[in-house]
A tleap script that builds the chain and sets N, CA, C and O, in Angstrom:
source leaprc.protein.ff14SB
mol = sequence {
  NMET ALA ASN GLU ILE ASP LEU SER TYR SER
  ILE GLY GLN VAL SER GLU MET LEU ASN LEU
  PRO VAL SER THR ILE ARG PHE TYR GLU ASN
  GLU PHE VAL SER TYR LEU ASN ILE THR LYS
  THR GLN GLY GLY HIE ARG ARG PHE ARG PRO
  GLU ASP ILE GLU LYS LEU LYS TYR ILE HIE
  ASP LEU VAL HIE THR GLN LYS LYS SER LEU
  LYS ASP VAL LYS ALA THR LEU ILE SER ASP
  LYS ASP PRO MET LEU LEU ARG LYS ASP LEU
  ASP LEU LEU LEU GLU VAL PHE GLU LYS LEU
  VAL GLU ASP ASN THR LYS ILE LYS LYS SER
  LEU GLU GLU LEU TYR LYS ARG VAL VAL THR
  ILE GLU GLU GLU LYS GLY LYS LYS LYS PHE
  LYS LEU CPHE
}
set mol.1.N position { 112.991 84.675 69.763 }
set mol.1.CA position { 114.058 84.840 68.834 }
set mol.1.C position { 115.339 84.704 69.575 }
set mol.1.O position { 115.540 85.346 70.606 }
set mol.2.N position { 116.251 83.842 69.048 }
set mol.2.CA position { 117.526 83.546 69.814 }
set mol.2.C position { 118.438 84.726 69.887 }
set mol.2.O position { 119.223 84.831 70.830 }
set mol.3.N position { 118.375 85.596 68.960 }
set mol.3.CA position { 119.334 86.760 68.862 }
set mol.3.C position { 118.791 87.968 69.605 }
set mol.3.O position { 119.454 89.003 69.678 }
set mol.4.N position { 117.615 87.848 70.146 }
set mol.4.CA position { 117.075 88.966 70.776 }
set mol.4.C position { 117.898 89.389 72.118 }
set mol.4.O position { 118.224 88.563 72.971 }
set mol.5.N position { 118.165 90.649 72.191 }
set mol.5.CA position { 118.986 91.163 73.291 }
set mol.5.C position { 118.094 91.141 74.562 }
set mol.5.O position { 116.939 91.566 74.558 }
set mol.6.N position { 118.722 90.605 75.668 }
set mol.6.CA position { 117.939 90.482 76.897 }
set mol.6.C position { 118.035 91.907 77.586 }
set mol.6.O position { 119.118 92.300 78.018 }
set mol.7.N position { 116.913 92.655 77.678 }
set mol.7.CA position { 116.882 93.940 78.312 }
set mol.7.C position { 116.154 93.814 79.597 }
set mol.7.O position { 115.221 94.563 79.884 }
set mol.8.N position { 116.607 92.809 80.416 }
set mol.8.CA position { 116.040 92.592 81.737 }
set mol.8.C position { 117.149 92.568 82.743 }
set mol.8.O position { 118.278 92.198 82.421 }
set mol.9.N position { 116.838 92.965 83.984 }
set mol.9.CA position { 117.901 93.060 84.887 }
set mol.9.C position { 117.463 92.336 86.279 }
set mol.9.O position { 116.304 92.355 86.695 }
set mol.10.N position { 118.496 91.725 86.911 }
set mol.10.CA position { 118.259 91.188 88.184 }
set mol.10.C position { 117.884 92.245 89.369 }
set mol.10.O position { 118.087 93.446 89.192 }
set mol.11.N position { 117.409 91.819 90.411 }
set mol.11.CA position { 117.104 92.708 91.460 }
set mol.11.C position { 118.405 93.340 91.998 }
set mol.11.O position { 118.362 94.506 92.392 }
set mol.12.N position { 119.544 92.653 92.039 }
set mol.12.CA position { 120.773 93.237 92.431 }
set mol.12.C position { 121.281 94.313 91.523 }
set mol.12.O position { 121.854 95.306 91.971 }
set mol.13.N position { 121.060 94.106 90.183 }
set mol.13.CA position { 121.446 95.176 89.267 }
set mol.13.C position { 120.562 96.378 89.357 }
set mol.13.O position { 121.023 97.497 89.135 }
set mol.14.N position { 119.354 96.196 89.665 }
set mol.14.CA position { 118.371 97.317 89.811 }
set mol.14.C position { 118.647 98.013 90.980 }
set mol.14.O position { 118.564 99.240 91.031 }
set mol.15.N position { 119.004 97.246 92.025 }
set mol.15.CA position { 119.440 97.974 93.353 }
set mol.15.C position { 120.590 98.905 93.146 }
set mol.15.O position { 120.573 100.036 93.632 }
set mol.16.N position { 121.592 98.453 92.434 }
set mol.16.CA position { 122.735 99.296 92.069 }
set mol.16.C position { 122.341 100.457 91.305 }
set mol.16.O position { 122.587 101.601 91.688 }
set mol.17.N position { 121.717 100.178 90.204 }
set mol.17.CA position { 121.281 101.273 89.330 }
set mol.17.C position { 120.492 102.389 90.002 }
set mol.17.O position { 120.696 103.564 89.700 }
set mol.18.N position { 119.613 102.033 90.893 }
set mol.18.CA position { 118.723 103.054 91.524 }
set mol.18.C position { 119.221 103.473 92.958 }
set mol.18.O position { 118.648 104.341 93.616 }
set mol.19.N position { 120.272 102.824 93.367 }
set mol.19.CA position { 120.890 103.084 94.693 }
set mol.19.C position { 119.714 102.881 95.805 }
set mol.19.O position { 119.490 103.698 96.699 }
set mol.20.N position { 119.040 101.736 95.621 }
set mol.20.CA position { 117.997 101.346 96.573 }
set mol.20.C position { 118.297 100.039 97.191 }
set mol.20.O position { 118.730 99.135 96.476 }
set mol.21.N position { 118.111 99.860 98.419 }
set mol.21.CA position { 118.284 98.504 98.952 }
set mol.21.C position { 117.383 97.415 98.258 }
set mol.21.O position { 116.273 97.755 97.848 }
set mol.22.N position { 117.780 96.235 98.124 }
set mol.22.CA position { 116.935 95.186 97.637 }
set mol.22.C position { 115.694 95.074 98.385 }
set mol.22.O position { 114.635 94.823 97.810 }
set mol.23.N position { 115.776 95.253 99.673 }
set mol.23.CA position { 114.496 95.115 100.506 }
set mol.23.C position { 113.422 96.170 100.158 }
set mol.23.O position { 112.215 95.935 100.216 }
set mol.24.N position { 113.931 97.286 99.813 }
set mol.24.CA position { 113.048 98.397 99.425 }
set mol.24.C position { 112.356 97.995 98.084 }
set mol.24.O position { 111.136 98.122 97.972 }
set mol.25.N position { 113.075 97.542 97.132 }
set mol.25.CA position { 112.616 97.141 95.904 }
set mol.25.C position { 111.421 96.001 96.062 }
set mol.25.O position { 110.349 96.054 95.458 }
set mol.26.N position { 111.783 95.041 96.918 }
set mol.26.CA position { 110.907 93.935 97.220 }
set mol.26.C position { 109.664 94.503 97.870 }
set mol.26.O position { 108.551 94.135 97.494 }
set mol.27.N position { 109.831 95.428 98.876 }
set mol.27.CA position { 108.674 96.135 99.493 }
set mol.27.C position { 107.774 96.757 98.462 }
set mol.27.O position { 106.578 96.469 98.443 }
set mol.28.N position { 108.333 97.643 97.558 }
set mol.28.CA position { 107.585 98.236 96.594 }
set mol.28.C position { 106.801 97.269 95.658 }
set mol.28.O position { 105.655 97.504 95.273 }
set mol.29.N position { 107.470 96.234 95.349 }
set mol.29.CA position { 106.827 95.149 94.593 }
set mol.29.C position { 105.597 94.528 95.249 }
set mol.29.O position { 104.567 94.288 94.620 }
set mol.30.N position { 105.767 94.272 96.596 }
set mol.30.CA position { 104.695 93.715 97.331 }
set mol.30.C position { 103.546 94.771 97.591 }
set mol.30.O position { 102.360 94.457 97.496 }
set mol.31.N position { 103.951 95.973 97.907 }
set mol.31.CA position { 102.976 97.006 98.200 }
set mol.31.C position { 102.174 97.482 96.963 }
set mol.31.O position { 100.978 97.770 97.009 }
set mol.32.N position { 102.951 97.538 95.849 }
set mol.32.CA position { 102.244 98.084 94.634 }
set mol.32.C position { 102.115 96.963 93.571 }
set mol.32.O position { 102.586 97.108 92.442 }
set mol.33.N position { 101.482 95.872 93.952 }
set mol.33.CA position { 101.483 94.674 93.109 }
set mol.33.C position { 100.735 94.846 91.757 }
set mol.33.O position { 101.052 94.260 90.722 }
set mol.34.N position { 99.685 95.738 91.895 }
set mol.34.CA position { 98.798 95.913 90.689 }
set mol.34.C position { 99.534 96.937 89.722 }
set mol.34.O position { 99.153 97.032 88.555 }
set mol.35.N position { 100.543 97.669 90.183 }
set mol.35.CA position { 101.153 98.610 89.386 }
set mol.35.C position { 102.474 98.093 88.842 }
set mol.35.O position { 102.814 98.414 87.704 }
set mol.36.N position { 103.196 97.350 89.556 }
set mol.36.CA position { 104.398 96.661 89.161 }
set mol.36.C position { 104.202 95.245 88.934 }
set mol.36.O position { 103.919 94.476 89.853 }
set mol.37.N position { 104.357 94.857 87.635 }
set mol.37.CA position { 104.176 93.446 87.292 }
set mol.37.C position { 105.505 92.861 86.830 }
set mol.37.O position { 105.800 92.685 85.648 }
set mol.38.N position { 106.304 92.568 87.915 }
set mol.38.CA position { 107.580 92.056 87.735 }
set mol.38.C position { 107.636 90.599 87.228 }
set mol.38.O position { 107.089 89.737 87.916 }
set mol.39.N position { 108.194 90.289 86.190 }
set mol.39.CA position { 108.287 88.992 85.650 }
set mol.39.C position { 109.289 88.125 86.513 }
set mol.39.O position { 110.234 88.668 87.084 }
set mol.40.N position { 109.079 86.874 86.588 }
set mol.40.CA position { 109.984 86.053 87.358 }
set mol.40.C position { 110.397 84.883 86.367 }
set mol.40.O position { 109.622 84.510 85.486 }
set mol.41.N position { 111.634 84.328 86.546 }
set mol.41.CA position { 112.061 83.232 85.713 }
set mol.41.C position { 111.454 82.002 86.299 }
set mol.41.O position { 110.810 82.045 87.347 }
set mol.42.N position { 111.650 80.948 85.651 }
set mol.42.CA position { 111.095 79.600 86.093 }
set mol.42.C position { 111.563 79.304 87.469 }
set mol.42.O position { 110.841 78.670 88.238 }
set mol.43.N position { 112.767 79.744 87.827 }
set mol.43.CA position { 113.422 79.566 89.080 }
set mol.43.C position { 112.906 80.483 90.142 }
set mol.43.O position { 113.243 80.330 91.316 }
set mol.44.N position { 112.099 81.428 89.758 }
set mol.44.CA position { 111.548 82.450 90.664 }
set mol.44.C position { 112.373 83.707 90.935 }
set mol.44.O position { 112.128 84.465 91.874 }
set mol.45.N position { 113.423 83.897 90.008 }
set mol.45.CA position { 114.151 85.119 90.065 }
set mol.45.C position { 113.496 86.272 89.400 }
set mol.45.O position { 112.965 86.092 88.304 }
set mol.46.N position { 113.485 87.414 89.951 }
set mol.46.CA position { 112.807 88.577 89.421 }
set mol.46.C position { 113.695 89.124 88.186 }
set mol.46.O position { 114.924 89.161 88.233 }
set mol.47.N position { 113.018 89.497 87.202 }
set mol.47.CA position { 113.671 90.160 85.993 }
set mol.47.C position { 112.958 91.379 85.728 }
set mol.47.O position { 111.764 91.359 85.429 }
set mol.48.N position { 113.646 92.475 85.825 }
set mol.48.CA position { 113.120 93.923 85.674 }
set mol.48.C position { 113.430 94.409 84.263 }
set mol.48.O position { 114.573 94.381 83.807 }
set mol.49.N position { 112.378 94.851 83.593 }
set mol.49.CA position { 112.451 95.503 82.267 }
set mol.49.C position { 112.688 96.854 82.515 }
set mol.49.O position { 112.460 97.321 83.631 }
set mol.50.N position { 113.166 97.606 81.501 }
set mol.50.CA position { 113.344 99.070 81.667 }
set mol.50.C position { 112.110 99.851 82.088 }
set mol.50.O position { 112.205 100.858 82.790 }
set mol.51.N position { 110.927 99.364 81.641 }
set mol.51.CA position { 109.701 100.077 82.168 }
set mol.51.C position { 109.435 99.777 83.639 }
set mol.51.O position { 108.876 100.601 84.361 }
set mol.52.N position { 109.848 98.572 84.077 }
set mol.52.CA position { 109.746 98.371 85.498 }
set mol.52.C position { 110.631 99.269 86.363 }
set mol.52.O position { 110.250 99.743 87.433 }
set mol.53.N position { 111.830 99.468 85.829 }
set mol.53.CA position { 112.819 100.371 86.472 }
set mol.53.C position { 112.310 101.787 86.527 }
set mol.53.O position { 112.567 102.502 87.496 }
set mol.54.N position { 111.601 102.198 85.521 }
set mol.54.CA position { 110.968 103.571 85.512 }
set mol.54.C position { 109.844 103.701 86.467 }
set mol.54.O position { 109.630 104.751 87.073 }
set mol.55.N position { 109.095 102.588 86.605 }
set mol.55.CA position { 108.072 102.614 87.524 }
set mol.55.C position { 108.609 102.649 88.974 }
set mol.55.O position { 108.046 103.352 89.813 }
set mol.56.N position { 109.646 101.930 89.267 }
set mol.56.CA position { 110.264 101.908 90.576 }
set mol.56.C position { 110.818 103.350 90.850 }
set mol.56.O position { 110.700 103.843 91.972 }
set mol.57.N position { 111.359 103.952 89.929 }
set mol.57.CA position { 111.910 105.397 90.113 }
set mol.57.C position { 110.767 106.292 90.493 }
set mol.57.O position { 110.876 107.145 91.373 }
set mol.58.N position { 109.623 106.067 89.780 }
set mol.58.CA position { 108.422 106.880 89.962 }
set mol.58.C position { 107.909 106.769 91.357 }
set mol.58.O position { 107.632 107.763 92.028 }
set mol.59.N position { 107.782 105.495 91.798 }
set mol.59.CA position { 107.272 105.184 93.065 }
set mol.59.C position { 108.169 105.792 94.208 }
set mol.59.O position { 107.707 106.365 95.195 }
set mol.60.N position { 109.510 105.597 93.954 }
set mol.60.CA position { 110.513 106.118 94.897 }
set mol.60.C position { 110.393 107.674 95.024 }
set mol.60.O position { 110.483 108.221 96.123 }
set mol.61.N position { 110.196 108.338 93.912 }
set mol.61.CA position { 109.955 109.744 93.827 }
set mol.61.C position { 108.809 110.201 94.686 }
set mol.61.O position { 108.900 111.121 95.499 }
set mol.62.N position { 107.717 109.493 94.451 }
set mol.62.CA position { 106.455 109.819 95.155 }
set mol.62.C position { 106.604 109.678 96.645 }
set mol.62.O position { 106.135 110.523 97.408 }
set mol.63.N position { 107.275 108.583 97.075 }
set mol.63.CA position { 107.444 108.344 98.532 }
set mol.63.C position { 108.526 109.221 99.143 }
set mol.63.O position { 108.317 109.752 100.234 }
set mol.64.N position { 109.682 109.399 98.487 }
set mol.64.CA position { 110.767 110.063 99.127 }
set mol.64.C position { 110.947 111.510 98.793 }
set mol.64.O position { 111.387 112.273 99.653 }
set mol.65.N position { 110.625 111.945 97.565 }
set mol.65.CA position { 110.841 113.262 97.148 }
set mol.65.C position { 109.594 114.068 97.424 }
set mol.65.O position { 109.637 115.148 98.013 }
set mol.66.N position { 108.469 113.506 96.979 }
set mol.66.CA position { 107.083 114.221 97.195 }
set mol.66.C position { 106.510 113.940 98.573 }
set mol.66.O position { 105.546 114.587 98.982 }
set mol.67.N position { 107.107 112.950 99.323 }
set mol.67.CA position { 106.657 112.707 100.696 }
set mol.67.C position { 105.269 112.249 100.814 }
set mol.67.O position { 104.620 112.575 101.807 }
set mol.68.N position { 104.737 111.495 99.857 }
set mol.68.CA position { 103.429 111.051 99.846 }
set mol.68.C position { 103.353 109.809 100.728 }
set mol.68.O position { 104.296 109.019 100.786 }
set mol.69.N position { 102.166 109.635 101.451 }
set mol.69.CA position { 102.028 108.371 102.225 }
set mol.69.C position { 101.708 107.201 101.227 }
set mol.69.O position { 101.336 107.425 100.075 }
set mol.70.N position { 101.863 106.039 101.700 }
set mol.70.CA position { 101.607 104.834 100.860 }
set mol.70.C position { 100.248 104.945 100.228 }
set mol.70.O position { 100.085 104.726 99.027 }
set mol.71.N position { 99.212 105.309 101.090 }
set mol.71.CA position { 97.813 105.446 100.685 }
set mol.71.C position { 97.674 106.427 99.410 }
set mol.71.O position { 96.990 106.189 98.415 }
set mol.72.N position { 98.432 107.534 99.629 }
set mol.72.CA position { 98.383 108.516 98.593 }
set mol.72.C position { 99.060 108.088 97.285 }
set mol.72.O position { 98.606 108.361 96.174 }
set mol.73.N position { 100.197 107.385 97.514 }
set mol.73.CA position { 100.916 106.835 96.358 }
set mol.73.C position { 100.058 105.914 95.560 }
set mol.73.O position { 100.050 105.971 94.331 }
set mol.74.N position { 99.299 105.021 96.270 }
set mol.74.CA position { 98.404 104.062 95.630 }
set mol.74.C position { 97.274 104.809 94.813 }
set mol.74.O position { 96.867 104.414 93.721 }
set mol.75.N position { 96.840 105.881 95.439 }
set mol.75.CA position { 95.767 106.640 94.803 }
set mol.75.C position { 96.343 107.306 93.479 }
set mol.75.O position { 95.704 107.344 92.428 }
set mol.76.N position { 97.529 107.789 93.635 }
set mol.76.CA position { 98.140 108.384 92.418 }
set mol.76.C position { 98.336 107.446 91.371 }
set mol.76.O position { 98.011 107.739 90.220 }
set mol.77.N position { 98.884 106.241 91.684 }
set mol.77.CA position { 99.132 105.180 90.657 }
set mol.77.C position { 97.845 104.725 90.028 }
set mol.77.O position { 97.828 104.393 88.843 }
set mol.78.N position { 96.764 104.697 90.778 }
set mol.78.CA position { 95.498 104.290 90.242 }
set mol.78.C position { 95.059 105.318 89.263 }
set mol.78.O position { 94.613 104.990 88.164 }
set mol.79.N position { 95.179 106.574 89.645 }
set mol.79.CA position { 94.752 107.593 88.674 }
set mol.79.C position { 95.511 107.691 87.430 }
set mol.79.O position { 95.026 108.191 86.415 }
set mol.80.N position { 96.813 107.176 87.502 }
set mol.80.CA position { 97.736 107.187 86.262 }
set mol.80.C position { 97.549 105.940 85.466 }
set mol.80.O position { 98.155 105.791 84.405 }
set mol.81.N position { 96.766 105.075 85.918 }
set mol.81.CA position { 96.566 103.787 85.220 }
set mol.81.C position { 96.103 104.037 83.853 }
set mol.81.O position { 95.534 105.097 83.595 }
set mol.82.N position { 96.310 103.112 82.926 }
set mol.82.CA position { 95.897 102.981 81.561 }
set mol.82.C position { 94.277 103.109 81.613 }
set mol.82.O position { 93.606 102.375 82.339 }
set mol.83.N position { 93.733 104.070 80.810 }
set mol.83.CA position { 92.381 104.231 80.792 }
set mol.83.C position { 91.559 102.993 80.381 }
set mol.83.O position { 90.409 102.880 80.804 }
set mol.84.N position { 92.099 102.065 79.577 }
set mol.84.CA position { 91.476 100.859 79.170 }
set mol.84.C position { 91.277 99.979 80.462 }
set mol.84.O position { 90.221 99.376 80.653 }
set mol.85.N position { 92.297 99.934 81.308 }
set mol.85.CA position { 92.203 99.097 82.479 }
set mol.85.C position { 91.094 99.717 83.399 }
set mol.85.O position { 90.274 99.002 83.976 }
set mol.86.N position { 91.110 101.024 83.501 }
set mol.86.CA position { 90.027 101.607 84.330 }
set mol.86.C position { 88.695 101.367 83.722 }
set mol.86.O position { 87.716 101.163 84.440 }
set mol.87.N position { 88.619 101.384 82.446 }
set mol.87.CA position { 87.334 101.072 81.814 }
set mol.87.C position { 86.851 99.715 82.135 }
set mol.87.O position { 85.661 99.521 82.381 }
set mol.88.N position { 87.789 98.700 82.144 }
set mol.88.CA position { 87.485 97.393 82.476 }
set mol.88.C position { 86.912 97.303 83.936 }
set mol.88.O position { 85.880 96.700 84.228 }
set mol.89.N position { 87.674 97.945 84.764 }
set mol.89.CA position { 87.243 97.994 86.210 }
set mol.89.C position { 85.815 98.602 86.369 }
set mol.89.O position { 84.988 98.115 87.139 }
set mol.90.N position { 85.582 99.676 85.606 }
set mol.90.CA position { 84.229 100.252 85.761 }
set mol.90.C position { 83.229 99.414 85.224 }
set mol.90.O position { 82.159 99.311 85.825 }
set mol.91.N position { 83.448 98.759 84.100 }
set mol.91.CA position { 82.515 97.832 83.452 }
set mol.91.C position { 82.191 96.743 84.486 }
set mol.91.O position { 81.020 96.427 84.694 }
set mol.92.N position { 83.213 96.164 85.136 }
set mol.92.CA position { 82.938 95.157 86.085 }
set mol.92.C position { 82.127 95.641 87.269 }
set mol.92.O position { 81.210 94.946 87.707 }
set mol.93.N position { 82.445 96.838 87.810 }
set mol.93.CA position { 81.655 97.431 88.798 }
set mol.93.C position { 80.230 97.579 88.483 }
set mol.93.O position { 79.336 97.242 89.259 }
set mol.94.N position { 80.027 98.133 87.228 }
set mol.94.CA position { 78.666 98.368 86.718 }
set mol.94.C position { 77.911 97.000 86.652 }
set mol.94.O position { 76.745 96.936 87.042 }
set mol.95.N position { 78.498 96.018 86.212 }
set mol.95.CA position { 78.009 94.657 86.038 }
set mol.95.C position { 77.547 94.198 87.536 }
set mol.95.O position { 76.397 93.808 87.737 }
set mol.96.N position { 78.418 94.266 88.461 }
set mol.96.CA position { 78.105 93.869 89.815 }
set mol.96.C position { 76.932 94.744 90.380 }
set mol.96.O position { 76.021 94.237 91.035 }
set mol.97.N position { 76.998 96.015 90.109 }
set mol.97.CA position { 75.931 96.920 90.671 }
set mol.97.C position { 74.552 96.554 90.102 }
set mol.97.O position { 73.550 96.492 90.816 }
set mol.98.N position { 74.550 96.314 88.769 }
set mol.98.CA position { 73.305 95.929 88.083 }
set mol.98.C position { 72.729 94.620 88.694 }
set mol.98.O position { 71.525 94.498 88.923 }
set mol.99.N position { 73.617 93.675 88.941 }
set mol.99.CA position { 73.207 92.392 89.495 }
set mol.99.C position { 72.627 92.557 90.964 }
set mol.99.O position { 71.673 91.886 91.356 }
set mol.100.N position { 73.276 93.502 91.749 }
set mol.100.CA position { 72.821 93.800 93.106 }
set mol.100.C position { 71.467 94.474 93.043 }
set mol.100.O position { 70.605 94.207 93.881 }
set mol.101.N position { 71.260 95.358 92.050 }
set mol.101.CA position { 70.025 96.074 91.887 }
set mol.101.C position { 68.885 95.069 91.543 }
set mol.101.O position { 67.759 95.205 92.021 }
set mol.102.N position { 69.218 94.053 90.692 }
set mol.102.CA position { 68.319 93.043 90.274 }
set mol.102.C position { 67.885 92.216 91.488 }
set mol.102.O position { 66.692 92.013 91.717 }
set mol.103.N position { 68.912 91.719 92.298 }
set mol.103.CA position { 68.664 90.955 93.402 }
set mol.103.C position { 67.780 91.789 94.469 }
set mol.103.O position { 66.824 91.289 95.061 }
set mol.104.N position { 68.196 93.058 94.634 }
set mol.104.CA position { 67.364 93.910 95.577 }
set mol.104.C position { 65.908 94.032 95.100 }
set mol.104.O position { 65.004 94.039 95.936 }
set mol.105.N position { 65.657 94.125 93.824 }
set mol.105.CA position { 64.242 94.164 93.352 }
set mol.105.C position { 63.593 92.914 93.639 }
set mol.105.O position { 62.452 92.932 94.100 }
set mol.106.N position { 64.203 91.804 93.416 }
set mol.106.CA position { 63.597 90.408 93.730 }
set mol.106.C position { 63.309 90.323 95.182 }
set mol.106.O position { 62.225 89.855 95.530 }
set mol.107.N position { 64.143 90.714 96.041 }
set mol.107.CA position { 63.897 90.657 97.451 }
set mol.107.C position { 62.808 91.557 97.833 }
set mol.107.O position { 61.991 91.161 98.664 }
set mol.108.N position { 62.703 92.734 97.313 }
set mol.108.CA position { 61.611 93.740 97.610 }
set mol.108.C position { 60.325 93.066 97.199 }
set mol.108.O position { 59.420 93.085 98.034 }
set mol.109.N position { 60.109 92.485 96.064 }
set mol.109.CA position { 58.885 91.829 95.575 }
set mol.109.C position { 58.573 90.699 96.603 }
set mol.109.O position { 57.452 90.602 97.100 }
set mol.110.N position { 59.508 89.918 96.885 }
set mol.110.CA position { 59.270 88.804 97.783 }
set mol.110.C position { 58.714 89.290 99.241 }
set mol.110.O position { 57.825 88.690 99.845 }
set mol.111.N position { 59.355 90.440 99.703 }
set mol.111.CA position { 58.843 90.926 100.966 }
set mol.111.C position { 57.468 91.602 100.775 }
set mol.111.O position { 56.732 91.657 101.760 }
set mol.112.N position { 57.083 92.082 99.689 }
set mol.112.CA position { 55.832 92.654 99.460 }
set mol.112.C position { 54.766 91.541 99.423 }
set mol.112.O position { 53.685 91.695 99.991 }
set mol.113.N position { 55.084 90.409 98.744 }
set mol.113.CA position { 54.199 89.235 98.719 }
set mol.113.C position { 54.045 88.636 100.151 }
set mol.113.O position { 52.953 88.206 100.525 }
set mol.114.N position { 55.070 88.614 100.889 }
set mol.114.CA position { 55.055 88.113 102.273 }
set mol.114.C position { 54.093 88.969 103.051 }
set mol.114.O position { 53.200 88.495 103.753 }
set mol.115.N position { 54.321 90.261 102.891 }
set mol.115.CA position { 53.495 91.244 103.675 }
set mol.115.C position { 52.017 91.059 103.352 }
set mol.115.O position { 51.187 91.053 104.260 }
set mol.116.N position { 51.664 90.904 102.037 }
set mol.116.CA position { 50.283 90.651 101.695 }
set mol.116.C position { 49.725 89.342 102.333 }
set mol.116.O position { 48.577 89.318 102.775 }
set mol.117.N position { 50.489 88.326 102.375 }
set mol.117.CA position { 50.069 87.065 103.038 }
set mol.117.C position { 49.851 87.238 104.531 }
set mol.117.O position { 48.889 86.715 105.093 }
set mol.118.N position { 50.719 87.950 105.148 }
set mol.118.CA position { 50.550 88.202 106.553 }
set mol.118.C position { 49.317 89.029 106.856 }
set mol.118.O position { 48.594 88.791 107.822 }
set mol.119.N position { 49.100 90.036 105.970 }
set mol.119.CA position { 47.823 90.844 106.148 }
set mol.119.C position { 46.644 89.986 105.947 }
set mol.119.O position { 45.705 90.065 106.739 }
set mol.120.N position { 46.617 89.151 104.923 }
set mol.120.CA position { 45.502 88.293 104.632 }
set mol.120.C position { 45.266 87.309 105.786 }
set mol.120.O position { 44.125 87.099 106.196 }
set mol.121.N position { 46.304 86.726 106.292 }
set mol.121.CA position { 46.159 85.770 107.430 }
set mol.121.C position { 45.603 86.545 108.654 }
set mol.121.O position { 44.727 86.041 109.356 }
set mol.122.N position { 46.104 87.744 108.899 }
set mol.122.CA position { 45.551 88.512 110.105 }
set mol.122.C position { 44.139 88.873 109.912 }
set mol.122.O position { 43.360 88.826 110.864 }
set mol.123.N position { 43.752 89.241 108.704 }
set mol.123.CA position { 42.369 89.495 108.430 }
set mol.123.C position { 41.470 88.350 108.641 }
set mol.123.O position { 40.396 88.498 109.225 }
set mol.124.N position { 41.868 87.213 108.187 }
set mol.124.CA position { 41.112 86.039 108.241 }
set mol.124.C position { 40.979 85.598 109.770 }
set mol.124.O position { 39.961 85.056 110.202 }
set mol.125.N position { 42.034 85.864 110.500 }
set mol.125.CA position { 42.067 85.449 111.967 }
set mol.125.C position { 41.078 86.434 112.695 }
set mol.125.O position { 40.389 86.037 113.634 }
set mol.126.N position { 41.030 87.685 112.251 }
set mol.126.CA position { 40.159 88.711 112.939 }
set mol.126.C position { 38.737 88.390 112.648 }
set mol.126.O position { 37.907 88.746 113.485 }
set mol.127.N position { 38.334 87.761 111.565 }
set mol.127.CA position { 36.940 87.457 111.244 }
set mol.127.C position { 36.401 86.386 112.062 }
set mol.127.O position { 35.243 86.415 112.478 }
set mol.128.N position { 37.294 85.347 112.327 }
set mol.128.CA position { 36.786 84.207 113.107 }
set mol.128.C position { 36.733 84.607 114.541 }
set mol.128.O position { 37.515 85.390 115.082 }
set mol.129.N position { 35.702 83.973 115.120 }
set mol.129.CA position { 35.511 84.281 116.605 }
set mol.129.C position { 35.958 83.037 117.382 }
set mol.129.O position { 35.335 81.977 117.342 }
set mol.130.N position { 37.053 83.229 118.077 }
set mol.130.CA position { 37.553 82.171 118.980 }
set mol.130.C position { 37.200 82.422 120.374 }
set mol.130.O position { 37.261 83.543 120.880 }
set mol.131.N position { 36.810 81.310 121.023 }
set mol.131.CA position { 36.388 81.381 122.423 }
set mol.131.C position { 37.523 80.691 123.162 }
set mol.131.O position { 37.764 79.497 122.984 }
set mol.132.N position { 38.198 81.439 123.973 }
set mol.132.CA position { 39.227 80.848 124.752 }
set mol.132.C position { 38.759 80.147 126.067 }
set mol.132.O position { 39.476 79.336 126.654 }
set mol.133.N position { 37.558 80.494 126.481 }
set mol.133.CA position { 36.989 79.931 127.722 }
set mol.133.C position { 35.607 79.309 127.376 }
set mol.133.O position { 34.934 78.773 128.256 }
savepdb mol mol.pdb
quit
């Protein structure tokens, strides 16, 4: 829509709004890439929506006010994620797990068959009398 109001901000504007250095905002964007999905223009300029700004405030609060480590911040952000996204992640993990179990079962059967062959060969070898001299 041509009349739609642009509610996005440049990194410089966000820096002024949050009183954060541009480098910190870029660091947060790179460090928390799965949480912050900053859109970029065709020219590669970041455009921050109001929800992006709220997320940056939240990250900054976790790091500087609550004094959480980056590892703890990531864990917090993951636990705060949309339940549907978590569900998709769990479904994918379950699918991979089931495939691994299936592969493991095939490997186990192959090993059992190999073991039976080895036993059979050893038994046949034991029945034959070989004279070495």
